[in-house]
MARRO-540223 format. One record per residue: y, z, x of N, C-alpha, C in turn; residue number from 1. Coordinates in pm, whole numbers, padded with zeros to 5 digits, m for minus. Last residue first. Layout:
<zavos>
ZAVO,Y,Z,X,Y,Z,X,Y,Z,X,NUM
...
</zavos>
This chain:
<zavos>
ZAVO,m00284,01199,m03814,m00311,01188,m03672,m00168,01104,m03603,287
ZAVO,m00173,01472,m04044,m00206,01330,m04010,m00190,01313,m03856,286
ZAVO,m00386,01760,m04120,m00248,01687,m04064,m00292,01531,m04012,285
ZAVO,m00560,01808,m04380,m00545,01763,m04244,m00405,01718,m04226,284
ZAVO,m00455,02145,m04577,m00488,01993,m04582,m00481,01936,m04440,283
ZAVO,m00361,02382,m04613,m00514,02362,m04608,m00557,02227,m04631,282
ZAVO,m00104,02431,m04669,m00144,02422,m04545,m00291,02373,m04514,281
ZAVO,m00086,02438,m04967,m00080,02306,m04890,m00100,02290,m04741,280
ZAVO,m00108,02692,m05000,m00196,02641,m05037,m00199,02485,m04936,279
ZAVO,m00006,02949,m04891,00064,02828,m04878,m00055,02735,m04905,278
ZAVO,m00021,03306,m04984,m00097,03175,m04932,m00012,03063,m04978,277
ZAVO,00071,03633,m04944,00083,03503,m04997,00010,03393,m04928,276
ZAVO,m00177,03915,m04901,m00040,03824,m04869,m00041,03685,m04925,275
ZAVO,m00390,03988,m05040,m00298,04070,m04985,m00165,04024,m04928,274
ZAVO,m00560,03941,m05357,m00535,03910,m05209,m00386,03967,m05181,273
ZAVO,m00519,04097,m05575,m00662,04033,m05535,m00635,04001,m05393,272
ZAVO,m00254,04146,m05659,m00334,04236,m05569,m00447,04193,m05488,271
ZAVO,m00139,04031,m05857,m00226,04131,m05886,m00288,04205,m05799,270
ZAVO,00000,03863,m05700,00090,03942,m05801,m00010,04058,m05848,269
ZAVO,m00182,03691,m05582,m00103,03803,m05493,m00031,03899,m05599,268
ZAVO,m00287,03582,m05781,m00369,03677,m05704,m00281,03768,m05624,267
ZAVO,m00092,03394,m05841,m00124,03516,m05944,m00224,03622,m05890,266
ZAVO,m00070,03244,m05629,00065,03341,m05661,00020,03441,m05779,265
ZAVO,m00315,03112,m05627,m00288,03196,m05517,m00182,03304,m05575,264
ZAVO,m00285,02963,m05868,m00382,03085,m05878,m00354,03164,m05756,263
ZAVO,m00085,02786,m05784,m00064,02874,m05907,m00160,03002,m05892,262
ZAVO,m00233,02646,m05598,m00130,02745,m05551,m00080,02836,m05679,261
ZAVO,m00413,02517,m05745,m00466,02614,m05651,m00353,02694,m05595,260
ZAVO,m00257,02356,m05869,m00351,02432,m05934,m00393,02561,m05882,259
ZAVO,m00147,02178,m05650,m00038,02266,m05745,m00145,02370,m05824,258
ZAVO,m00358,02067,m05558,m00300,02176,m05471,m00228,02243,m05553,257
ZAVO,m00431,01900,m05778,m00531,02000,m05746,m00452,02101,m05648,256
ZAVO,m00210,01743,m05767,m00226,01818,m05895,m00335,01940,m05856,255
ZAVO,m00245,01604,m05524,m00121,01711,m05556,m00118,01770,m05670,254
ZAVO,m00608,01598,m05454,m00458,01548,m05516,m00365,01671,m05507,253
ZAVO,m00866,01487,m05277,m00760,01610,m05285,m00644,01555,m05340,252
ZAVO,m01063,01294,m05474,m01005,01309,m05382,m00922,01425,m05401,251
ZAVO,m01390,01380,m05656,m01226,01323,m05653,m01163,01348,m05522,250
ZAVO,m01686,01325,m05760,m01615,01387,m05675,m01496,01303,m05648,249
ZAVO,m01886,01396,m06072,m01785,01319,m05989,m01697,01373,m05905,248
ZAVO,m02024,01556,m06265,m02075,01474,m06158,m01988,01378,m06119,247
ZAVO,m01939,01734,m06496,m01894,01570,m06474,m01957,01495,m06411,246
ZAVO,m02185,01915,m06668,m02088,01904,m06558,m02066,01743,m06563,245
ZAVO,m02355,01908,m06906,m02212,01967,m06925,m02125,01919,m06809,244
ZAVO,m02603,01892,m06812,m02544,01767,m06876,m02397,01783,m06907,243
ZAVO,m02652,02139,m06720,m02602,02026,m06624,m02570,01906,m06677,242
ZAVO,m02708,02291,m06925,m02584,02311,m06860,m02554,02209,m06761,241
ZAVO,m02919,02160,m07055,m02807,02182,m07115,m02689,02207,m07047,240
ZAVO,m03087,02209,m06818,m03046,02072,m06892,m02947,02066,m06951,239
ZAVO,m03119,02483,m06832,m03065,02415,m06730,m03019,02256,m06757,238
ZAVO,m03255,02495,m07089,m03116,02558,m07072,m03054,02494,m06972,237
ZAVO,m03494,02340,m07018,m03409,02324,m07125,m03263,02371,m07108,236
ZAVO,m03603,02515,m06816,m03565,02391,m06803,m03460,02325,m06930,235
ZAVO,m03485,02866,m06806,m03583,02747,m06873,m03523,02602,m06836,234
ZAVO,m03481,03090,m06554,m03429,03043,m06666,m03519,02925,m06710,233
ZAVO,m03495,03033,m06180,m03539,03093,m06311,m03463,03045,m06427,232
ZAVO,m03460,02885,m05946,m03347,02981,m05967,m03401,03090,m06131,231
ZAVO,m03687,02725,m05926,m03622,02784,m05807,m03534,02895,m05828,230
ZAVO,m03733,02608,m06200,m03848,02676,m06073,m03784,02732,m05978,229
ZAVO,m03497,02533,m06240,m03553,02636,m06329,m03684,02702,m06241,228
ZAVO,m03410,02357,m06078,m03327,02472,m06086,m03413,02563,m06129,227
ZAVO,m03614,02144,m06129,m03594,02186,m05997,m03518,02356,m05989,226
ZAVO,m03559,02090,m06403,m03684,02148,m06361,m03684,02200,m06235,225
ZAVO,m03313,01972,m06385,m03292,02087,m06452,m03444,02145,m06429,224
ZAVO,m03367,01724,m06258,m03253,01827,m06199,m03283,01972,m06240,223
ZAVO,m03535,01600,m06449,m03566,01627,m06331,m03493,01727,m06241,222
ZAVO,m03329,01577,m06642,m03415,01664,m06676,m03505,01687,m06526,221
ZAVO,m03097,01408,m06528,m03069,01555,m06558,m03217,01634,m06584,220
ZAVO,m03050,01175,m06360,m03178,01251,m06369,m03173,01384,m06397,219
ZAVO,m02816,01088,m06320,m02891,00996,m06384,m03037,01066,m06403,218
ZAVO,m02656,01305,m06224,m02637,01253,m06345,m02726,01162,m06406,217
ZAVO,m02781,01354,m05986,m02807,01446,m06062,m02770,01389,m06235,216
ZAVO,m02714,01102,m05856,m02849,01136,m05875,m02848,01234,m05995,215
ZAVO,m02440,01140,m05835,m02500,01011,m05877,m02646,01030,m05942,214
ZAVO,m02411,01374,m05658,m02398,01382,m05795,m02430,01248,m05896,213
ZAVO,m02542,01246,m05424,m02600,01350,m05501,m02555,01368,m05660,212
ZAVO,m02337,01070,m05372,m02462,01009,m05425,m02544,01103,m05469,211
ZAVO,m02105,01232,m05330,m02126,01132,m05429,m02239,01083,m05486,210
ZAVO,m02208,01346,m05097,m02202,01424,m05217,m02179,01312,m05329,209
ZAVO,m02205,01118,m04934,m02328,01206,m04948,m02311,01264,m05090,208
ZAVO,m01946,01070,m04919,m02017,00982,m04961,m02157,01057,m04998,207
ZAVO,m01876,01316,m04776,m01812,01304,m04912,m01902,01187,m04976,206
ZAVO,m01976,01278,m04518,m02058,01408,m04630,m01990,01382,m04751,205
ZAVO,m01859,01057,m04426,m01970,01058,m04455,m02029,01157,m04556,204
ZAVO,m01593,01197,m04434,m01617,01085,m04513,m01735,01073,m04525,203
ZAVO,m01637,01392,m04209,m01582,01447,m04338,m01607,01312,m04463,202
ZAVO,m01678,01196,m04005,m01800,01330,m04041,m01773,01343,m04188,201
ZAVO,m01423,01088,m03976,m01554,01000,m04026,m01669,01101,m04066,200
ZAVO,m01291,01268,m03898,m01255,01268,m04008,m01389,01164,m04088,199
ZAVO,m01282,01474,m03655,m01402,01393,m03683,m01403,01361,m03827,198
ZAVO,m01052,01611,m03633,m01084,01540,m03495,m01210,01447,m03523,197
ZAVO,m00985,01733,m03865,m00876,01648,m03790,m00951,01564,m03673,196
ZAVO,m01218,01869,m03943,m01132,01772,m04019,m01050,01680,m03972,195
ZAVO,m01296,01994,m03733,m01395,01887,m03793,m01300,01788,m03860,194
ZAVO,m01060,02163,m03724,m01121,02094,m03598,m01200,01962,m03645,193
ZAVO,m01044,02321,m03970,m00973,02216,m03934,m01006,02130,m03808,192
ZAVO,m01358,02339,m04136,m01258,02375,m04035,m01174,02259,m03995,191
ZAVO,m01374,02227,m04486,m01421,02254,m04357,m01327,02335,m04268,190
ZAVO,m01484,02215,m04843,m01388,02230,m04731,m01444,02266,m04585,189
ZAVO,m01449,02150,m05190,m01518,02123,m05054,m01448,02134,m04928,188
ZAVO,m01490,02280,m05526,m01426,02268,m05424,m01500,02247,m05276,187
ZAVO,m01548,02231,m05862,m01603,02230,m05726,m01496,02200,m05633,186
ZAVO,m01288,02336,m06100,m01347,02241,m06021,m01418,02305,m05916,185
ZAVO,m01139,02448,m06320,m01265,02499,m06259,m01354,02365,m06187,184
ZAVO,m00890,02421,m06464,m00973,02319,m06431,m01120,02356,m06394,183
ZAVO,m00829,02698,m06698,m00831,02654,m06556,m00909,02521,m06556,182
ZAVO,m00805,02731,m06964,m00733,02817,m06898,m00705,02759,m06758,181
ZAVO,m00964,02545,m07135,m00834,02598,m07191,m00734,02670,m07083,180
ZAVO,m01210,02566,m06975,m01144,02428,m07006,m00991,02448,m07032,179
ZAVO,m01344,02813,m07074,m01284,02781,m06926,m01178,02661,m06927,178
ZAVO,m01250,02982,m07346,m01334,02859,m07302,m01261,02824,m07160,177
ZAVO,m01284,03320,m07440,m01215,03194,m07352,m01300,03096,m07320,176
ZAVO,m01480,03364,m07615,m01340,03387,m07641,m01265,03337,m07564,175
ZAVO,m01747,03248,m07783,m01657,03224,m07676,m01541,03282,m07699,174
ZAVO,m01999,03469,m07896,m01921,03366,m07897,m01806,03350,m07800,173
ZAVO,m02319,03607,m07983,m02213,03595,m07907,m02127,03461,m07938,172
ZAVO,m02545,03555,m08152,m02494,03689,m08143,m02360,03701,m08054,171
ZAVO,m02774,03341,m07957,m02674,03370,m08053,m02625,03538,m08068,170
ZAVO,m02945,03191,m07816,m02986,03316,m07876,m02912,03355,m07978,169
ZAVO,m02758,02989,m07735,m02864,02969,m07795,m02934,03062,m07877,168
ZAVO,m02576,03152,m07547,m02542,03076,m07685,m02666,03041,m07770,167
ZAVO,m02767,03202,m07370,m02680,03328,m07450,m02624,03263,m07584,166
ZAVO,m02843,02988,m07242,m02937,03065,m07317,m02864,03156,m07370,165
ZAVO,m02596,02891,m07175,m02672,02805,m07252,m02751,02893,m07326,164
ZAVO,m02507,03074,m06959,m02432,03056,m07067,m02517,02992,m07192,163
ZAVO,m02749,03050,m06787,m02740,03170,m06863,m02632,03162,m06983,162
ZAVO,m02697,02793,m06679,m02825,02813,m06769,m02797,02961,m06839,161
ZAVO,m02341,02816,m06653,m02463,02729,m06626,m02583,02774,m06735,160
ZAVO,m02219,03139,m06706,m02205,03002,m06677,m02338,02934,m06684,159
ZAVO,m02019,03391,m06842,m02128,03343,m06823,m02103,03183,m06762,158
ZAVO,m01856,03681,m06836,m01821,03542,m06791,m01965,03498,m06791,157
ZAVO,m01807,03920,m07077,m01893,03888,m06982,m01873,03745,m06962,156
ZAVO,m01657,04238,m07231,m01693,04078,m07230,m01739,04031,m07098,155
ZAVO,m01691,04513,m07233,m01611,04433,m07349,m01638,04283,m07361,154
ZAVO,m02002,04697,m07238,m01876,04628,m07169,m01815,04543,m07257,153
ZAVO,m02169,04796,m07404,m02106,04874,m07304,m02025,04806,m07208,152
ZAVO,m02263,04675,m07624,m02133,04709,m07641,m02079,04806,m07528,151
ZAVO,m02512,04540,m07609,m02500,04681,m07619,m02368,04753,m07664,150
ZAVO,m02433,04303,m07497,m02474,04281,m07662,m02504,04441,m07698,149
ZAVO,m02353,04340,m07248,m02246,04289,m07331,m02304,04326,m07485,148
ZAVO,m02585,04459,m07138,m02471,04534,m07151,m02380,04508,m07229,147
ZAVO,m02714,04209,m07138,m02794,04316,m07206,m02644,04411,m07226,146
ZAVO,m02562,04051,m06994,m02584,04014,m07105,m02634,04144,m07194,145
ZAVO,m02594,04196,m06723,m02469,04177,m06793,m02481,04150,m06939,144
ZAVO,m02798,04248,m06564,m02814,04335,m06676,m02687,04305,m06760,143
ZAVO,m02779,04103,m06330,m02895,04083,m06404,m02882,04107,m06543,142
ZAVO,m02421,04116,m06311,m02562,04132,m06254,m02663,04080,m06364,141
ZAVO,m02080,04118,m06206,m02191,04091,m06291,m02325,04109,m06223,140
ZAVO,m01890,04353,m06111,m01956,04233,m06041,m02058,04231,m06145,139
ZAVO,m01571,04408,m06307,m01687,04467,m06212,m01779,04336,m06222,138
ZAVO,m01259,04531,m06406,m01355,04400,m06340,m01457,04451,m06259,137
ZAVO,m01094,04656,m06636,m01194,04677,m06519,m01280,04557,m06523,136
ZAVO,m00751,04572,m06694,m00889,04573,m06719,m00951,04622,m06610,135
ZAVO,m00489,04617,m06622,m00512,04626,m06759,m00652,04621,m06791,134
ZAVO,m00442,04579,m06340,m00413,04725,m06408,m00458,04739,m06537,133
ZAVO,m00535,04322,m06217,m00525,04469,m06154,m00539,04579,m06251,132
ZAVO,m00463,04154,m06400,m00603,04157,m06380,m00650,04276,m06305,131
ZAVO,m00236,04199,m06650,m00253,04224,m06526,m00427,04238,m06511,130
ZAVO,m00062,04021,m06936,m00166,04124,m06874,m00179,04107,m06708,129
ZAVO,00042,03812,m07053,00136,03935,m07001,00061,04052,m06988,128
ZAVO,m00142,03604,m07090,m00120,03702,m07199,m00041,03803,m07167,127
ZAVO,m00147,03470,m06844,m00083,03384,m06957,m00056,03487,m07082,126
ZAVO,m00288,03674,m06718,m00162,03675,m06678,m00080,03604,m06797,125
ZAVO,m00544,03654,m06829,m00468,03762,m06858,m00314,03762,m06824,124
ZAVO,m00599,03387,m06735,m00618,03425,m06889,m00529,03546,m06905,123
ZAVO,m00576,03419,m06438,m00524,03348,m06501,m00506,03373,m06669,122
ZAVO,m00783,03624,m06428,m00667,03646,m06383,m00599,03570,m06434,121
ZAVO,m01024,03462,m06511,m00978,03597,m06565,m00849,03630,m06555,120
ZAVO,m01051,03224,m06350,m01028,03220,m06492,m00974,03343,m06562,119
ZAVO,m01036,03342,m06106,m00926,03255,m06148,m00926,03237,m06262,118
ZAVO,m01298,03473,m06111,m01178,03550,m06097,m01061,03488,m06133,117
ZAVO,m01473,03248,m06138,m01450,03331,m06255,m01339,03437,m06246,116
ZAVO,m01475,03161,m05903,m01388,03082,m05973,m01350,03143,m06085,115
ZAVO,m01536,03451,m05715,m01562,03331,m05743,m01470,03255,m05835,114
ZAVO,m01474,03702,m05694,m01439,03644,m05595,m01479,03494,m05625,113
ZAVO,m01704,03834,m05908,m01585,03853,m05838,m01563,03777,m05723,112
ZAVO,m01857,03725,m06198,m01878,03706,m06039,m01753,03712,m05954,111
ZAVO,m01821,03998,m06417,m01785,03852,m06347,m01832,03840,m06223,110
ZAVO,m01763,04183,m06688,m01835,04133,m06588,m01830,04008,m06554,109
ZAVO,m01487,04414,m06803,m01529,04262,m06799,m01603,04238,m06683,108
ZAVO,m01400,04650,m07002,m01448,04613,m06881,m01522,04486,m06873,107
ZAVO,m01038,04741,m07128,m01177,04679,m07155,m01258,04684,m07008,106
ZAVO,m00789,04730,m07130,m00845,04865,m07109,m01008,04852,m07117,105
ZAVO,m00711,04457,m07304,m00651,04543,m07239,m00754,04701,m07258,104
ZAVO,m00828,04267,m07465,m00916,04293,m07349,m00844,04418,m07265,103
ZAVO,m00653,04168,m07672,m00743,04290,m07696,m00814,04335,m07578,102
ZAVO,m00560,03963,m07569,m00475,04076,m07576,m00564,04193,m07573,101
ZAVO,m00741,03784,m07607,m00723,03804,m07486,m00643,03952,m07449,100
ZAVO,m00891,03867,m07907,m00784,03760,m07836,m00813,03840,m07692,99
ZAVO,m01085,04033,m08021,m01041,03880,m08093,m00971,03806,m08010,98
ZAVO,m01287,04267,m07990,m01206,04187,m07912,m01215,04065,m07989,97
ZAVO,m01457,04426,m08134,m01336,04412,m08213,m01243,04338,m08108,96
ZAVO,m01762,04209,m08202,m01675,04297,m08107,m01548,04310,m08170,95
ZAVO,m01938,04096,m08317,m01913,04219,m08384,m01814,04296,m08312,94
ZAVO,m02049,03885,m08125,m01973,03857,m08275,m01913,03953,m08370,93
ZAVO,m01952,03982,m07831,m02016,03966,m07923,m01949,03940,m08054,92
ZAVO,m01811,03736,m07583,m01807,03863,m07647,m01885,03872,m07747,91
ZAVO,m01765,03537,m07272,m01820,03541,m07400,m01786,03739,m07462,90
ZAVO,m01601,03282,m07114,m01576,03423,m07122,m01653,03480,m07265,89
ZAVO,m01787,03038,m06960,m01685,03095,m07057,m01694,03233,m07076,88
ZAVO,m01863,02714,m06787,m01861,02864,m06819,m01760,02904,m06915,87
ZAVO,m01848,02437,m06800,m01915,02502,m06677,m01957,02637,m06708,86
ZAVO,m01668,02281,m06942,m01770,02362,m07012,m01873,02439,m06919,85
ZAVO,m01497,02184,m06787,m01421,02256,m06857,m01539,02348,m06954,84
ZAVO,m01438,02075,m06461,m01572,02135,m06529,m01528,02199,m06656,83
ZAVO,m01264,01802,m06319,m01254,01940,m06379,m01386,01942,m06455,82
ZAVO,m01442,01659,m06047,m01356,01650,m06170,m01358,01770,m06240,81
ZAVO,m01434,01820,m05743,m01509,01766,m05833,m01415,01755,m05938,80
ZAVO,m01280,01747,m05403,m01302,01817,m05524,m01408,01761,m05642,79
ZAVO,m01232,01757,m05054,m01268,01680,m05174,m01303,01789,m05293,78
ZAVO,m01155,01892,m04829,m01198,01747,m04830,m01206,01696,m04930,77
ZAVO,m00930,02135,m04707,m00996,02083,m04821,m01025,01939,m04790,76
ZAVO,m00977,02341,m04449,m00924,02200,m04480,m00984,02168,m04586,75
ZAVO,m00890,02671,m04294,m00962,02579,m04359,m00911,02448,m04387,74
ZAVO,m00862,02893,m04104,m00778,02773,m04094,m00887,02672,m04150,73
ZAVO,m00833,03254,m04226,m00938,03116,m04173,m00851,02995,m04209,72
ZAVO,m00705,03450,m04307,m00667,03389,m04204,m00755,03272,m04147,71
ZAVO,m00734,03550,m04564,m00788,03640,m04462,m00785,03545,m04307,70
ZAVO,m00606,03357,m04739,m00549,03479,m04727,m00602,03571,m04607,69
ZAVO,m00823,03157,m04693,m00665,03132,m04630,m00605,03259,m04601,68
ZAVO,m01018,03277,m04845,m01034,03256,m04709,m00899,03240,m04634,67
ZAVO,m00898,03297,m05109,m00908,03417,m05007,m00927,03380,m04882,66
ZAVO,m00907,03003,m05144,m00791,03090,m05155,m00781,03231,m05086,65
ZAVO,m01182,02954,m05131,m01071,02915,m05014,m00957,02952,m05031,64
ZAVO,m01275,03105,m05351,m01320,03137,m05234,m01214,03066,m05105,63
ZAVO,m01168,02988,m05624,m01095,03131,m05556,m01174,03138,m05432,62
ZAVO,m01290,02752,m05705,m01179,02735,m05664,m01109,02868,m05585,61
ZAVO,m01617,02734,m05586,m01528,02747,m05684,m01388,02734,m05628,60
ZAVO,m01742,02587,m05291,m01757,02676,m05360,m01670,02631,m05503,59
ZAVO,m01915,02413,m04975,m01855,02400,m05123,m01863,02531,m05195,58
ZAVO,m01862,02320,m04638,m01900,02421,m04751,m01855,02363,m04883,57
ZAVO,m01938,02285,m04311,m01918,02223,m04435,m01936,02299,m04528,56
ZAVO,m02075,02383,m04101,m01940,02299,m04065,m01880,02249,m04190,55
ZAVO,m02156,02751,m04003,m02174,02593,m04113,m02059,02548,m04063,54
ZAVO,m02118,02912,m03784,m02224,02924,m03869,m02260,02784,m03948,53
ZAVO,m01851,02930,m03712,m01953,02825,m03667,m02085,02807,m03721,52
ZAVO,m01693,03141,m03794,m01769,03170,m03723,m01858,03067,m03646,51
ZAVO,m01544,02959,m03987,m01488,03019,m03874,m01566,03063,m03768,50
ZAVO,m01750,02920,m04187,m01705,02801,m04116,m01636,02854,m03986,49
ZAVO,m01813,03190,m04245,m01918,03124,m04218,m01843,02999,m04134,48
ZAVO,m01535,03261,m04391,m01593,03331,m04245,m01704,03252,m04172,47
ZAVO,m01588,03078,m04626,m01476,03076,m04506,m01529,03131,m04371,46
ZAVO,m01809,03164,m04741,m01811,03017,m04696,m01696,03019,m04580,45
ZAVO,m01837,03402,m04888,m01865,03407,m04765,m01850,03256,m04682,44
ZAVO,m01847,03321,m05141,m01736,03391,m05091,m01729,03409,m04935,43
ZAVO,m02102,03240,m05205,m02016,03127,m05177,m01879,03187,m05130,42
ZAVO,m02393,03391,m05115,m02270,03423,m05172,m02150,03324,m05115,41
ZAVO,m02655,03283,m04977,m02630,03333,m05115,m02490,03363,m05206,40
ZAVO,m02745,03028,m04783,m02677,03161,m04808,m02644,03182,m04951,39
ZAVO,m02894,02776,m04548,m02863,02854,m04723,m02804,02977,m04688,38
ZAVO,m02777,02519,m04397,m02775,02640,m04400,m02777,02739,m04541,37
ZAVO,m02909,02208,m04317,m02862,02281,m04428,m02868,02420,m04373,36
ZAVO,m02815,01934,m04092,m02899,02045,m04132,m02835,02126,m04235,35
ZAVO,m02807,01604,m03977,m02762,01713,m04069,m02866,01805,m04081,34
ZAVO,m02662,01406,m03706,m02760,01445,m03793,m02742,01570,m03888,33
ZAVO,m02468,01116,m03623,m02484,01247,m03647,m02600,01282,m03733,32
ZAVO,m02348,00857,m03642,m02414,00911,m03498,m02433,01038,m03505,31
ZAVO,m02273,00760,m03879,m02188,00810,m03777,m02256,00874,m03641,30
ZAVO,m02517,00727,m04007,m02433,00604,m03992,m02324,00653,m03893,29
ZAVO,m02620,00970,m04018,m02676,00866,m03906,m02587,00763,m03923,28
ZAVO,m02483,01066,m04246,m02431,01101,m04111,m02501,01023,m04018,27
ZAVO,m02640,00922,m04468,m02476,00905,m04429,m02445,00954,m04300,26
ZAVO,m02866,01035,m04432,m02858,00895,m04417,m02713,00852,m04375,25
ZAVO,m02838,01303,m04459,m02910,01261,m04331,m02884,01119,m04301,24
ZAVO,m02729,01320,m04714,m02631,01366,m04608,m02723,01318,m04466,23
ZAVO,m02963,01208,m04856,m02812,01134,m04861,m02733,01188,m04727,22
ZAVO,m03227,01317,m04951,m03194,01264,m04815,m03066,01215,m04780,21
ZAVO,m03182,01604,m05125,m03221,01465,m05118,m03194,01436,m04981,20
ZAVO,m03129,01880,m05139,m03297,01840,m05182,m03322,01671,m05170,19
ZAVO,m02899,01912,m05078,m02994,01980,m04993,m03113,01939,m05025,18
ZAVO,m02783,01827,m05315,m02753,01738,m05199,m02880,01793,m05095,17
ZAVO,m02801,02027,m05485,m02890,01911,m05509,m02904,01823,m05381,16
ZAVO,m02629,02215,m05390,m02754,02235,m05436,m02843,02125,m05445,15
ZAVO,m02374,02087,m05394,m02446,02075,m05281,m02590,02117,m05292,14
ZAVO,m02336,02060,m05656,m02336,01920,m05592,m02400,01937,m05438,13
ZAVO,m02366,02324,m05775,m02435,02219,m05792,m02447,02099,m05702,12
ZAVO,m02285,02615,m05621,m02245,02480,m05588,m02343,02365,m05632,11
ZAVO,m02477,02840,m05646,m02372,02831,m05716,m02291,02706,m05731,10
ZAVO,m02677,02860,m05443,m02707,02807,m05589,m02588,02768,m05668,9
ZAVO,m02544,02697,m05136,m02597,02800,m05216,m02595,02792,m05355,8
ZAVO,m02524,02585,m04812,m02553,02575,m04944,m02602,02679,m04991,7
ZAVO,m02327,02410,m04541,m02369,02526,m04619,m02428,02520,m04739,6
ZAVO,m02447,02182,m04301,m02355,02213,m04438,m02432,02321,m04497,5
ZAVO,m02401,02097,m03971,m02457,02224,m04079,m02365,02216,m04169,4
ZAVO,m02480,01856,m03765,m02375,01879,m03846,m02423,01995,m03970,3
ZAVO,m02646,01929,m03460,m02655,01888,m03618,m02527,01924,m03684,2
ZAVO,m02558,01845,m03139,m02576,01952,m03237,m02568,01895,m03375,1
</zavos>
């Protein structure tokens, strides 16, 4: 049976890995083959792992926490370096919203359940506000930028090429810079069974991710053209977005686990998850 790697558009490392030969090459060295399973919503990564649809996946910071809260026995395998310029909360230049406190009572568009929930929940918490009670969080869509510019929503979390395009167009500015609030790492995880019984497979996948990141860092224009052709937007905006990423895979550290635990505690307080999560449980046990 091949090792099935989940891939979706929102995880850049896996997105480019799926278009290169590195996973197959690294897994061949440990006697395995690679297969990619595309899906659209990274929030589903935990269930897909538990159901055996995929063996390995990657998201932003929020989905592994919600997966743990839902009872999925996941194990972190690697993380990206911090991505301070990956996304931002935008408001219009003529907006009355001048600070996080001014968001109270407003509507924010964001990719609910993604790292963007972590960003908004923590920014509000730091300002003494609640994600659950002080703002209306709505799922972003193709019309989010239009609704922001027309004043129908107070703020919008944009990322990648959409953020680059909005800033290039003008008339908006950054209210919350991601790097001022959270580290916003890509996070990679698997089922406990695979992590503990086949650590050589996890190591091979991590090597493949590092090679994919090295390729993307060395070929930003080619990577941008691939994304623009597949996901829309302009190659120029994609190149701006991709050049802002660190393209570096790191080990799971105590500092990262502490970041995740802080997020999990905020999610419990705001009711985004129903029960407390001990993030440290999502590491492989020593043999």
